[in-house]
C-alpha positions, 0 to 999 in steps of 0.5 A: 547637686540634686540626685539623678533620681530626685524630682526637682520641683517647686517647694510649696512649704515656705519653711522648707523652701527657705531652709533649702535655699539657704543650704544651697546658697551656702553650697554654691558660695562654698563651690565658688570659693573652692574653684577659685582657690584650687584652680587659681581663677576669678569667679563670682556669684550673684544670688537674688533672694525674694525675702531680702531686698538686695542680692547676695554677692560672692566673694564681695561687691568689689570682687564681683565688679572686678570679674564682670569688668574682666568679662566685659573687656572681652570681645562680644563673640568671646562673651557669648561663647558657650552661652545658650538660650533655652532652645539652644540648651534643649537642642544640645541636650537632644543631640547628646541624648541621640549620640548616647542612644546611638552608642548604646544601640551599637553596644547592644548590637555588638553584644547580640552579635557576640551572643549569636557567634557564641551560640553558633560556636557552641551548637554549630547552628543558628536559630531561625531568627537570624536576618540577613542584616544580622549575618552581615553584622556577624560577618563584619564582627568576625572580620574584626576579630580575625584582624585583631588576631592577625595583629596579635600574631604579628606583634608577638613575632616581632 
């Protein structure tokens, strides 16, 4: 697997590209072997190499045919389950990124409100940069904390 910070791009140098290809091919076949052994599932791989006439198949041609036959025996709706075209993949990636951004904004807002609350507790006042929206969020946060404290008191009394 490529590092998150590694730029994935076409390797122009033939020798480096062939070396990288062989290492990655070996890594993929090793992963297929591991997942079939550890999880007790059927898996296969077909890797086409521009330098060789045929394809590399793993575990064997018979093993690949067995997995493909099993796959083809499923209804078409099951076969397509989880498959994405390029547009679908990008849409899914965008949705995940939007959800991640929303969560990060929420965490950032909560941290800002906690900092604002701490400042108020420490100094007894707000600076002049507090919006009405921030005050509403702060009120909600204080209500959440109060509810949590009430629940802890109630659970400690029982």
